[in-house]
DSSP file (Angstrom, degrees, kcal/mol; ACC not computed):
  #  RESIDUE AA STRUCTURE BP1 BP2  ACC     N-H-->O    O-->H-N    N-H-->O    O-->H-N    TCO  KAPPA ALPHA  PHI   PSI    X-CA   Y-CA   Z-CA
    1    1 A M              0   0    0      0, 0.0     5,-0.2     0, 0.0     2,-0.2   0.000 360.0 360.0 360.0 116.4    0.0    0.0    0.0
    2    2 A T        -     0   0    0      3,-0.6     5,-0.0     1,-0.1     0, 0.0  -0.514 360.0-115.8 -91.1 165.2    1.6    3.2   -1.2
    3    3 A R  S >  S+     0   0    0      1,-0.2     3,-0.6    -2,-0.2    -1,-0.1   0.869 114.9  47.8 -68.2 -34.7    0.9    6.7    0.1
    4    4 A R  T 3  S+     0   0    0      1,-0.3     2,-0.3   134,-0.0    -1,-0.2   0.882 124.1  29.5 -71.3 -40.1   -0.5    7.7   -3.4
    5    5 A N  T 3  S+     0   0    0      2,-0.1     2,-1.5     0, 0.0    -3,-0.6  -0.572  75.6 162.6-121.3  66.3   -2.7    4.8   -3.9
    6    6 A A    <   +     0   0    0     -3,-0.6     2,-0.4    -2,-0.3   132,-0.2  -0.635   8.6 170.3 -93.9  83.7   -3.7    3.7   -0.5
    7    7 A E        -     0   0    0     -2,-1.5     2,-1.2   131,-0.1   128,-0.1  -0.722  36.4-126.6 -87.9 140.0   -6.7    1.5   -0.9
    8    8 A L        +     0   0    0     -2,-0.4     2,-0.1   127,-0.2    -2,-0.1  -0.754  41.2 178.0 -89.7  98.5   -7.9   -0.3    2.1
    9    9 A R     >  -     0   0    0     -2,-1.2     4,-2.2     1,-0.1     3,-0.2  -0.467  44.7-102.3 -97.3 172.8   -7.9   -3.9    0.9
   10   10 A W  H  > S+     0   0    0      1,-0.2     4,-2.5     2,-0.2     5,-0.2   0.881 122.9  53.4 -61.8 -37.3   -8.8   -7.1    2.7
   11   11 A R  H  > S+     0   0    0      1,-0.2     4,-2.5     2,-0.2    -1,-0.2   0.867 108.8  49.9 -65.5 -32.0   -5.1   -8.0    3.1
   12   12 A D  H  > S+     0   0    0      2,-0.2     4,-2.5     1,-0.2    -2,-0.2   0.906 109.8  50.3 -74.5 -35.7   -4.5   -4.6    4.6
   13   13 A I  H  X S+     0   0    0     -4,-2.2     4,-2.4     2,-0.2    -2,-0.2   0.908 112.8  47.0 -59.4 -44.9   -7.4   -5.2    7.1
   14   14 A I  H  X S+     0   0    0     -4,-2.5     4,-2.6     2,-0.2     5,-0.2   0.928 111.9  49.8 -62.8 -46.8   -5.9   -8.5    8.0
   15   15 A S  H  X S+     0   0    0     -4,-2.5     4,-2.6     1,-0.2    -2,-0.2   0.894 110.9  50.4 -63.8 -38.5   -2.4   -7.0    8.4
   16   16 A I  H  X S+     0   0    0     -4,-2.5     4,-2.6     2,-0.2    -1,-0.2   0.942 113.0  46.8 -63.7 -47.7   -3.9   -4.2   10.6
   17   17 A T  H  X S+     0   0    0     -4,-2.4     4,-2.2     2,-0.2    -2,-0.2   0.910 114.0  45.3 -62.4 -44.3   -5.6   -6.9   12.8
   18   18 A V  H  X S+     0   0    0     -4,-2.6     4,-2.5     2,-0.2    -1,-0.2   0.922 113.9  50.4 -66.8 -43.3   -2.6   -9.1   13.1
   19   19 A G  H  X S+     0   0    0     -4,-2.6     4,-2.6    -5,-0.2    -2,-0.2   0.908 111.3  47.8 -61.6 -43.2   -0.3   -6.2   13.9
   20   20 A L  H  X S+     0   0    0     -4,-2.6     4,-2.9     2,-0.2     5,-0.2   0.892 110.4  52.5 -63.2 -39.0   -2.7   -4.9   16.5
   21   21 A A  H  X S+     0   0    0     -4,-2.2     4,-2.5    -5,-0.2    -2,-0.2   0.924 111.1  46.8 -61.9 -44.8   -2.9   -8.4   18.0
   22   22 A I  H  X S+     0   0    0     -4,-2.5     4,-2.6     2,-0.2     5,-0.2   0.933 114.2  47.9 -61.8 -47.4    0.9   -8.6   18.2
   23   23 A G  H  X S+     0   0    0     -4,-2.6     4,-2.2   101,-0.4     5,-0.2   0.908 112.6  47.3 -64.0 -41.0    1.2   -5.1   19.7
   24   24 A I  H  X S+     0   0    0     -4,-2.9     4,-2.2     2,-0.2    -1,-0.2   0.924 114.0  48.1 -66.5 -44.2   -1.5   -5.8   22.3
   25   25 A C  H  X S+     0   0    0     -4,-2.5     4,-1.8    -5,-0.2    -2,-0.2   0.902 111.9  49.0 -61.5 -42.2    0.1   -9.2   23.3
   26   26 A A  H  X S+     0   0    0     -4,-2.6     4,-2.0     1,-0.2    -2,-0.2   0.897 113.7  45.2 -64.6 -41.1    3.5   -7.7   23.5
   27   27 A F  H  X S+     0   0    0     -4,-2.2     4,-2.1     2,-0.2    -1,-0.2   0.839 111.4  52.6 -72.1 -33.4    2.3   -4.8   25.7
   28   28 A S  H  < S+     0   0    0     -4,-2.2    -1,-0.2    -5,-0.2    -2,-0.2   0.852 111.9  46.6 -74.9 -29.5    0.2   -7.1   27.9
   29   29 A L  H  < S+     0   0    0     -4,-1.8     4,-0.5    -5,-0.2    -2,-0.2   0.867 120.1  38.8 -71.2 -37.6    3.2   -9.3   28.5
   30   30 A A  H  X S+     0   0    0     -4,-2.0     4,-2.9    -5,-0.2     5,-0.2   0.686  98.0  82.3 -88.0 -19.5    5.5   -6.5   29.2
   31   31 A G  H  X S+     0   0    0     -4,-2.1     4,-2.6     1,-0.2     5,-0.2   0.920  90.9  43.2 -55.3 -55.8    3.1   -4.3   31.2
   32   32 A P  H  > S+     0   0    0      0, 0.0     4,-2.1     0, 0.0    -1,-0.2   0.936 119.2  44.0 -59.4 -45.8    3.2   -5.8   34.7
   33   33 A R  H  > S+     0   0    0     -4,-0.5     4,-2.6     2,-0.2    -2,-0.2   0.901 113.3  52.0 -66.7 -38.2    7.1   -6.1   34.6
   34   34 A L  H  X S+     0   0    0     -4,-2.9     4,-2.2     1,-0.2     5,-0.2   0.927 110.0  48.3 -62.3 -43.6    7.4   -2.6   33.1
   35   35 A M  H  X S+     0   0    0     -4,-2.6     4,-3.1    -5,-0.2     5,-0.4   0.897 111.9  49.7 -64.3 -39.0    5.2   -1.1   35.9
   36   36 A T  H  X S+     0   0    0     -4,-2.1     4,-1.5    -5,-0.2    -1,-0.2   0.909 112.4  48.0 -66.3 -41.6    7.3   -3.0   38.5
   37   37 A K  H  < S+     0   0    0     -4,-2.6    73,-0.4     2,-0.2    -2,-0.2   0.855 121.6  35.4 -69.9 -32.2   10.6   -1.7   37.0
   38   38 A L  H  < S+     0   0    0     -4,-2.2    -2,-0.2    -5,-0.2    -3,-0.2   0.895 136.8  14.2 -88.6 -43.3    9.3    1.8   36.8
   39   39 A T  H  < S+     0   0    0     -4,-3.1    -3,-0.2    -5,-0.2    -2,-0.2   0.295  94.2 123.4-117.8   6.0    7.1    2.3   39.9
   40   40 A G  S  < S-     0   0    0     -4,-1.5     2,-0.5    -5,-0.4    59,-0.2  -0.075  70.1 -93.8 -65.4 170.1    8.1   -0.7   42.0
   41   41 A V  E     -A   98   0A   0     57,-2.6    57,-1.7     1,-0.0     2,-0.1  -0.728  40.7-133.7 -85.7 125.9    9.4   -0.6   45.5
   42   42 A E  E     +A   97   0A   0     -2,-0.5    29,-2.7    55,-0.2    30,-0.4  -0.472  46.0 118.3 -80.1 153.1   13.2   -0.7   45.7
   43   43 A G  E     -AB  96  70A   0     53,-1.8    53,-1.8    27,-0.3     2,-0.4  -0.930  56.8 -69.2-178.2-157.7   15.0   -3.0   48.1
   44   44 A N  E     -AB  95  69A   0     25,-2.3    25,-2.4    -2,-0.3     2,-0.5  -0.988  28.3-152.7-129.5 136.3   17.4   -5.8   48.4
   45   45 A F  E     -AB  94  68A   0     49,-3.0    49,-2.7    -2,-0.4     2,-0.6  -0.925   7.6-163.2-106.6 126.5   16.9   -9.5   47.4
   46   46 A R  E     - B   0  67A   0     21,-2.8    21,-1.9    -2,-0.5     2,-0.2  -0.950  16.5-137.2-111.2 114.4   18.9  -12.1   49.3
   47   47 A A  E     + B   0  66A   0     -2,-0.6    19,-0.3    45,-0.4     3,-0.1  -0.498  27.0 171.4 -76.2 133.7   19.1  -15.5   47.6
   48   48 A E  E    S+     0   0A   0     17,-2.7     2,-0.4     1,-0.3    18,-0.2   0.696  73.6  17.1-106.9 -32.9   18.7  -18.6   49.7
   49   49 A Q  E     - B   0  65A   0     16,-2.2    16,-2.5     2,-0.0    -1,-0.3  -0.966  67.5-177.5-145.9 125.9   18.4  -21.2   47.0
   50   50 A C  E     + B   0  64A   0     -2,-0.4     2,-0.3    14,-0.2    14,-0.2  -0.910   7.4 162.2-122.7 149.7   19.5  -21.0   43.3
   51   51 A R  E     - B   0  63A   0     12,-2.3    12,-2.9    -2,-0.3     2,-0.4  -0.976  37.5-105.4-153.6 163.1   19.2  -23.4   40.4
   52   52 A W  E     + B   0  62A   0     -2,-0.3     2,-0.3    10,-0.2    10,-0.2  -0.741  39.7 175.6 -89.0 143.8   19.4  -23.3   36.6
   53   53 A Q  E     - B   0  61A   0      8,-2.4     8,-2.8    -2,-0.4     2,-0.5  -0.971  30.0-114.9-142.5 159.5   16.2  -23.7   34.7
   54   54 A K  E     - B   0  60A   0     -2,-0.3     6,-0.2     6,-0.2     4,-0.0  -0.810  28.5-136.7 -98.3 133.8   15.1  -23.6   31.1
   55   55 A D    >   -     0   0    0      4,-2.6     3,-1.6    -2,-0.5    -1,-0.1  -0.062  39.6 -85.0 -74.2-176.4   12.8  -20.9   30.0
   56   56 A Y  T 3  S+     0   0    0      1,-0.3    -1,-0.1     2,-0.1    -2,-0.0   0.749 132.1  46.7 -61.6 -25.9    9.8  -21.4   27.6
   57   57 A D  T 3  S-     0   0    0      2,-0.1    -1,-0.3     0, 0.0     3,-0.1  -0.016 124.8 -99.1-112.1  31.4   12.1  -21.1   24.7
   58   58 A D  S <  S+     0   0    0     -3,-1.6     2,-0.6     1,-0.2    -2,-0.1   0.741  75.0 143.4  64.2  29.1   14.8  -23.4   26.0
   59   59 A V        -     0   0    0      2,-0.0    -4,-2.6     0, 0.0     2,-0.2  -0.871  49.4-128.6 -97.6 124.2   17.1  -20.6   27.3
   60   60 A R  E     +B   54   0A   0     -2,-0.6     2,-0.3    -6,-0.2    -6,-0.2  -0.521  36.8 168.4 -71.5 135.1   18.9  -21.4   30.5
   61   61 A Q  E     -B   53   0A   0     -8,-2.8    -8,-2.4    -2,-0.2     2,-0.6  -0.973  37.8-103.6-144.8 161.0   18.5  -18.9   33.2
   62   62 A R  E     -B   52   0A   0     24,-0.4    22,-2.0    -2,-0.3    23,-0.6  -0.747  33.4-170.9 -90.8 123.2   19.3  -18.6   36.9
   63   63 A A  E     -BC  51  83A   0    -12,-2.9   -12,-2.3    -2,-0.6     2,-0.3  -0.952   7.6-179.5-114.7 131.0   16.2  -18.9   39.1
   64   64 A C  E     -BC  50  82A   0     18,-2.6    18,-2.3    -2,-0.5     2,-0.4  -0.933  18.4-153.0-130.0 155.7   16.5  -18.1   42.8
   65   65 A V  E     +BC  49  81A   0    -16,-2.5   -17,-2.7    -2,-0.3   -16,-2.2  -0.975  41.2 113.1-122.6 138.9   14.2  -18.1   45.8
   66   66 A G  E     -BC  47  80A   0     14,-2.3    14,-2.5    -2,-0.4     2,-0.3  -0.862  58.2 -57.7-170.7-153.5   14.9  -15.9   48.8
   67   67 A T  E     -B   46   0A   0    -21,-1.9   -21,-2.8    -2,-0.2     2,-0.4  -0.873  32.9-153.1-117.9 148.8   13.8  -12.9   50.8
   68   68 A F  E     -BC  45  77A   0      9,-2.2     9,-3.0    -2,-0.3     2,-0.5  -0.976   6.7-168.8-122.4 132.2   13.2   -9.3   49.8
   69   69 A T  E     -BC  44  76A   0    -25,-2.4   -25,-2.3    -2,-0.4     7,-0.2  -0.983  25.4-121.5-120.6 126.9   13.5   -6.3   52.1
   70   70 A A  E >   -B   43   0A   0      5,-2.5     3,-1.3    -2,-0.5   -27,-0.3  -0.262  22.9-119.9 -64.4 151.7   12.3   -2.9   51.1
   71   71 A A  T 3  S+     0   0    0    -29,-2.7   -28,-0.1     1,-0.3    -1,-0.1   0.834 115.3  47.4 -63.1 -32.8   14.9   -0.2   51.1
   72   72 A D  T 3  S-     0   0    0    -30,-0.4    -1,-0.3     3,-0.0    -2,-0.1   0.464 112.0-120.3 -89.7   1.7   12.9    1.8   53.7
   73   73 A G  S <  S+     0   0    0     -3,-1.3    -2,-0.1     2,-0.2     3,-0.1   0.641  73.1 131.9  74.2  18.1   12.4   -1.3   55.9
   74   74 A S  S    S-     0   0    0      1,-0.2     2,-0.3    -5,-0.0    -1,-0.1   0.795  74.0  -0.4 -74.6 -26.0    8.6   -1.0   55.6
   75   75 A F        -     0   0    0      2,-0.0    -5,-2.5    -5,-0.0     2,-0.4  -0.989  54.7-149.7-158.2 159.4    8.2   -4.7   54.8
   76   76 A T  E     -C   69   0A   0     -2,-0.3     2,-0.6    -7,-0.2    -7,-0.2  -1.000  11.8-149.1-135.9 135.0    9.9   -8.0   54.1
   77   77 A I  E     -C   68   0A   0     -9,-3.0    -9,-2.2    -2,-0.4     3,-0.2  -0.902  10.0-159.8-105.4 119.8    8.7  -10.7   51.8
   78   78 A G  E    S+     0   0A   0     -2,-0.6     2,-0.5     1,-0.2    -1,-0.1   0.880  76.5  26.5 -70.5 -42.1    9.8  -14.2   53.2
   79   79 A R  E    S+     0   0A   0    -12,-0.1     2,-0.3   -14,-0.1    -1,-0.2  -0.894  76.3 150.1-131.6 101.6    9.6  -16.4   50.1
   80   80 A I  E     -C   66   0A   0    -14,-2.5   -14,-2.3    -2,-0.5     2,-0.2  -0.980  35.0-131.5-135.6 145.2    9.9  -14.7   46.8
   81   81 A A  E     -Cd  65 105A   0     23,-1.5    25,-2.9    -2,-0.3     2,-0.3  -0.587  13.9-168.4 -96.2 156.0   11.3  -15.8   43.4
   82   82 A A  E     -C   64   0A   0    -18,-2.3   -18,-2.6    23,-0.2     2,-0.4  -0.911   6.9-168.0-143.4 114.3   13.8  -14.0   41.2
   83   83 A E  E    S-C   63   0A   0     23,-0.5    25,-0.2    -2,-0.3   -20,-0.2  -0.864  70.8  -0.8-105.2 137.9   14.3  -15.1   37.6
   84   84 A D  S    S+     0   0    0    -22,-2.0    -1,-0.2    -2,-0.4   -21,-0.1   0.783  94.4 116.7  60.7  28.4   17.2  -13.9   35.4
   85   85 A L  S    S+     0   0    0    -23,-0.6     2,-0.4    -3,-0.3    -1,-0.1   0.663  70.9  41.3 -96.5 -19.9   18.4  -11.6   38.2
   86   86 A F        -     0   0    0    -24,-0.4   -24,-0.4    -4,-0.1    -2,-0.1  -0.947  51.5-162.1-129.8 145.9   21.8  -13.4   38.7
   87   87 A A  S    S+     0   0    0     -2,-0.4     2,-0.2     1,-0.1    -1,-0.1   0.755  89.5   7.2 -90.9 -32.2   24.4  -14.9   36.4
   88   88 A T  S    S-     0   0    0    -26,-0.1    -1,-0.1     0, 0.0   -26,-0.0  -0.764 107.0 -61.2-134.6-177.7   26.0  -16.8   39.2
   89   89 A D        -     0   0    0     -2,-0.2     2,-0.1    -3,-0.1    -2,-0.0  -0.541  58.9-126.1 -69.3 126.4   25.1  -17.6   42.9
   90   90 A P        -     0   0    0      0, 0.0    -1,-0.1     0, 0.0     4,-0.1  -0.448  14.7-159.1 -74.9 146.6   25.0  -14.3   44.7
   91   91 A T  S    S+     0   0    0     -2,-0.1     3,-0.0     2,-0.1    -2,-0.0   0.660  73.9   6.0 -97.4 -17.8   27.1  -13.9   47.9
   92   92 A G  S    S-     0   0    0      1,-0.1   -45,-0.4   -47,-0.1     2,-0.1  -0.752 101.6 -45.4-144.1-167.8   25.0  -10.9   49.3
   93   93 A P        -     0   0    0      0, 0.0     2,-0.4     0, 0.0   -47,-0.2  -0.363  50.3-152.9 -69.3 147.9   22.0   -8.9   48.8
   94   94 A V  E     -A   45   0A   0    -49,-2.7   -49,-3.0    -2,-0.1     2,-0.2  -0.957  22.9-107.6-123.2 139.5   21.3   -7.6   45.3
   95   95 A A  E     +A   44   0A   0     -2,-0.4     2,-0.3   -51,-0.2   -51,-0.2  -0.393  56.6 142.8 -63.2 131.9   19.4   -4.5   44.4
   96   96 A S  E     -A   43   0A   0    -53,-1.8   -53,-1.8    12,-0.2     2,-0.3  -0.924  38.1-122.2-157.3-177.6   15.9   -5.3   42.9
   97   97 A R  E     -AE  42 107A   0     10,-2.3    10,-2.8    -2,-0.3     2,-0.3  -0.981  14.1-166.9-139.4 145.4   12.3   -4.1   42.8
   98   98 A V  E     -A   41   0A   0    -57,-1.7   -57,-2.6    -2,-0.3     8,-0.1  -0.873  31.1-121.8-125.3 161.1    8.9   -5.6   43.6
   99   99 A S  S    S-     0   0    0      6,-0.4     7,-0.1    -2,-0.3    -1,-0.1   0.773  79.5 -51.7 -77.7 -21.5    5.5   -4.5   42.8
  100  100 A G  S >  S-     0   0    0    -59,-0.1     3,-1.7   -60,-0.1    -1,-0.2  -0.980  74.4 -55.7 171.4-173.6    4.4   -4.3   46.5
  101  101 A P  T 3  S+     0   0    0      0, 0.0   -25,-0.1     0, 0.0    -1,-0.0   0.706 130.2  48.5 -63.1 -20.9    4.2   -6.2   49.8
  102  102 A S  T 3  S+     0   0    0    -25,-0.1   -25,-0.0    -4,-0.0     2,-0.0   0.156  83.2 133.3-105.6  20.2    2.3   -9.1   48.2
  103  103 A A    <   -     0   0    0     -3,-1.7     3,-0.1     1,-0.1    -5,-0.0  -0.276  42.3-162.1 -71.2 155.5    4.5   -9.5   45.2
  104  104 A D  S    S+     0   0    0      1,-0.2   -23,-1.5   -24,-0.1     2,-0.3   0.357  71.4  46.5-119.2   0.4    5.7  -13.0   44.1
  105  105 A E  B     -d   81   0A   0    -25,-0.2     2,-0.4   -23,-0.1    -6,-0.4  -0.991  63.0-148.0-146.3 136.8    8.7  -12.0   41.9
  106  106 A A        -     0   0    0    -25,-2.9   -23,-0.5    -2,-0.3     2,-0.3  -0.871  22.0-160.9-100.3 137.3   11.6   -9.6   42.3
  107  107 A V  B     -E   97   0A   0    -10,-2.8   -10,-2.3    -2,-0.4   -23,-0.1  -0.788  24.3-101.8-118.0 158.7   12.9   -8.0   39.1
  108  108 A R        -     0   0    0     -2,-0.3   -12,-0.2   -25,-0.2     5,-0.1  -0.583  42.8-113.8 -76.1 134.3   16.1   -6.3   38.1
  109  109 A P  S    S+     0   0    0      0, 0.0     2,-0.1     0, 0.0   -71,-0.1  -0.443  77.6  54.7 -66.7 149.8   15.9   -2.5   38.1
  110  110 A G  S    S-     0   0    0    -73,-0.4     3,-0.1     1,-0.1     4,-0.1  -0.245  77.2-109.5 107.0 163.4   16.3   -0.9   34.6
  111  111 A L  S >> S+     0   0    0      1,-0.1     3,-1.3    -2,-0.1     4,-0.7   0.437  81.7  99.8-109.0  -0.4   14.6   -1.3   31.3
  112  112 A M  G >4 S+     0   0    0      1,-0.3     3,-0.7     2,-0.2    -1,-0.1   0.824  80.9  56.4 -63.7 -30.5   17.2   -2.9   29.0
  113  113 A S  G 34 S+     0   0    0      1,-0.2     4,-0.3     2,-0.1    -1,-0.3   0.734 108.6  49.0 -72.0 -20.0   15.7   -6.4   29.3
  114  114 A L  G <> S+     0   0    0     -3,-1.3     4,-2.9     1,-0.1     5,-0.3   0.529  83.3  93.6 -93.3  -7.7   12.3   -5.1   28.1
  115  115 A A  H <X S+     0   0    0     -3,-0.7     4,-2.7    -4,-0.7     5,-0.2   0.920  86.2  46.6 -57.3 -48.7   13.6   -3.2   25.0
  116  116 A P  H  > S+     0   0    0      0, 0.0     4,-2.1     0, 0.0    -1,-0.2   0.927 115.1  47.4 -60.9 -42.4   13.1   -6.1   22.5
  117  117 A L  H  > S+     0   0    0     -4,-0.3     4,-2.0     1,-0.2    -2,-0.2   0.921 113.4  47.1 -64.0 -44.6    9.5   -6.8   23.9
  118  118 A L  H  X S+     0   0    0     -4,-2.9     4,-2.6     1,-0.2    -1,-0.2   0.884 109.0  55.4 -63.2 -38.8    8.6   -3.1   23.7
  119  119 A G  H  X S+     0   0    0     -4,-2.7     4,-2.7    -5,-0.3     5,-0.3   0.928 108.2  48.1 -60.2 -43.9   10.1   -2.8   20.2
  120  120 A I  H  X S+     0   0    0     -4,-2.1     4,-2.5     1,-0.2    -1,-0.2   0.907 112.0  49.7 -63.5 -39.0    7.9   -5.6   19.0
  121  121 A G  H  X S+     0   0    0     -4,-2.0     4,-1.0     2,-0.2    -1,-0.2   0.891 111.5  48.2 -68.1 -38.1    4.9   -3.9   20.7
  122  122 A L  H  X S+     0   0    0     -4,-2.6     4,-3.1     2,-0.2     3,-0.4   0.915 112.8  47.9 -65.6 -43.9    5.7   -0.5   19.1
  123  123 A I  H  X S+     0   0    0     -4,-2.7     4,-1.9     1,-0.2    -2,-0.2   0.928 108.0  57.4 -62.6 -42.9    6.1   -2.1   15.7
  124  124 A G  H  < S+     0   0    0     -4,-2.5  -101,-0.4    -5,-0.3    -1,-0.2   0.764 116.7  34.0 -61.2 -26.8    2.8   -4.0   16.3
  125  125 A F  H  X S+     0   0    0     -4,-1.0     4,-1.9    -3,-0.4    -1,-0.2   0.784 112.0  60.4 -97.5 -29.6    1.1   -0.6   16.8
  126  126 A A  H  X S+     0   0    0     -4,-3.1     4,-2.6     2,-0.2     5,-0.2   0.926 104.4  46.8 -67.1 -45.4    3.0    1.5   14.3
  127  127 A F  H  X S+     0   0    0     -4,-1.9     4,-2.5     2,-0.2     5,-0.2   0.961 113.2  46.9 -64.5 -50.9    2.2   -0.4   11.2
  128  128 A P  H  > S+     0   0    0      0, 0.0     4,-2.8     0, 0.0     5,-0.2   0.913 113.8  50.4 -54.4 -42.7   -1.6   -0.7   11.8
  129  129 A L  H  X S+     0   0    0     -4,-1.9     4,-2.4     1,-0.2     5,-0.2   0.935 111.3  47.0 -62.9 -45.6   -1.7    3.0   12.7
  130  130 A W  H  X S+     0   0    0     -4,-2.6     4,-2.6     2,-0.2    -1,-0.2   0.902 113.3  48.9 -62.1 -40.4    0.1    3.9    9.5
  131  131 A A  H  X S+     0   0    0     -4,-2.5     4,-2.9     2,-0.2     5,-0.2   0.907 111.8  49.9 -64.3 -43.5   -2.2    1.7    7.4
  132  132 A L  H  X S+     0   0    0     -4,-2.8     4,-2.3    -5,-0.2    -2,-0.2   0.919 112.5  45.6 -62.8 -44.1   -5.3    3.1    9.0
  133  133 A I  H  X S+     0   0    0     -4,-2.4     4,-2.5    -5,-0.2     5,-0.2   0.930 114.6  48.3 -64.0 -47.8   -4.2    6.7    8.4
  134  134 A A  H  X S+     0   0    0     -4,-2.6     4,-2.0    -5,-0.2  -128,-0.2   0.932 114.1  46.2 -59.6 -46.3   -3.2    6.0    4.8
  135  135 A G  H  X S+     0   0    0     -4,-2.9     4,-2.4     1,-0.2  -127,-0.2   0.892 112.5  50.0 -64.0 -39.0   -6.5    4.2    4.1
  136  136 A T  H  X S+     0   0    0     -4,-2.3     4,-2.5    -5,-0.2     5,-0.2   0.913 110.2  49.9 -65.7 -44.0   -8.5    6.9    5.7
  137  137 A R  H  X S+     0   0    0     -4,-2.5     4,-2.3     2,-0.2    -1,-0.2   0.885 111.0  50.1 -60.1 -40.0   -6.8    9.7    3.8
  138  138 A D  H  X S+     0   0    0     -4,-2.0     4,-2.6  -132,-0.2     5,-0.2   0.954 111.0  48.6 -62.7 -51.2   -7.3    7.8    0.5
  139  139 A L  H  X S+     0   0    0     -4,-2.4     4,-2.1     1,-0.2    -2,-0.2   0.903 112.4  48.1 -58.0 -44.3  -11.1    7.3    1.3
  140  140 A L  H  X S+     0   0    0     -4,-2.5     4,-2.5     2,-0.2    -1,-0.2   0.895 110.3  52.2 -60.6 -42.6  -11.4   11.0    2.2
  141  141 A A  H  X S+     0   0    0     -4,-2.3     4,-2.2     1,-0.2    -2,-0.2   0.922 110.6  48.1 -62.5 -44.1   -9.6   12.0   -1.1
  142  142 A R  H  X S+     0   0    0     -4,-2.6     4,-2.5     2,-0.2    -1,-0.2   0.895 110.6  51.1 -65.1 -39.1  -12.0    9.8   -3.1
  143  143 A R  H  X S+     0   0    0     -4,-2.1     4,-2.3    -5,-0.2     5,-0.2   0.932 110.3  48.7 -64.4 -43.6  -15.0   11.3   -1.4
  144  144 A R  H  X S+     0   0    0     -4,-2.5     4,-1.9     1,-0.2    -2,-0.2   0.915 111.9  50.2 -64.9 -40.4  -13.8   14.9   -2.1
  145  145 A R  H  X S+     0   0    0     -4,-2.2     4,-2.0     2,-0.2    -2,-0.2   0.914 110.7  49.6 -61.2 -43.9  -13.2   13.9   -5.8
  146  146 A R  H  X S+     0   0    0     -4,-2.5     4,-1.2     1,-0.2    -2,-0.2   0.902 113.6  44.7 -61.6 -43.6  -16.6   12.4   -6.1
  147  147 A T  H  < S+     0   0    0     -4,-2.3    -1,-0.2     2,-0.2    -2,-0.2   0.793 112.6  52.4 -71.6 -29.8  -18.3   15.5   -4.6
  148  148 A A  H  < S+     0   0    0     -4,-1.9    -2,-0.2    -5,-0.2    -1,-0.2   0.875 111.8  44.9 -73.7 -37.0  -16.2   17.8   -6.7
  149  149 A S  H  <        0   0    0     -4,-2.0    -2,-0.2     1,-0.2    -1,-0.2   0.712 360.0 360.0 -80.1 -21.9  -17.1   16.1   -9.9
  150  150 A A     <        0   0    0     -4,-1.2    -1,-0.2    -5,-0.2    -2,-0.1   0.439 360.0 360.0 -81.5 360.0  -20.8   15.8   -9.2
């Protein structure tokens, strides 16, 4: 679909639908972790037991179970999981974030691990938005040409 000849065809509607589905899925997967990384409670995670496990796509990662203590000392979570927070067994507390006192997972502060997922989500929203705008502009231009010639 070019900008000059932007007709909204069935394949474009299907592309828009698939793109939106990809974008919505990516943002729904990234949303909870993103909110924890941005607005979560800072503190320290102390690992008690660590092991290697395979992720859903057969990638080995370090999974640990331990305790989390908020930086201000307002609460402590006794049994909490932390995936992909460590490369090796930690010897002391590690800076991390949780969503709140009832959280079940500690995450690494920072946004670099979410960049690929957010990129997929943005691409999933950018193409459908571009196609909708181009198609709408084409339909409006056709309507103006019809009313001008009548």
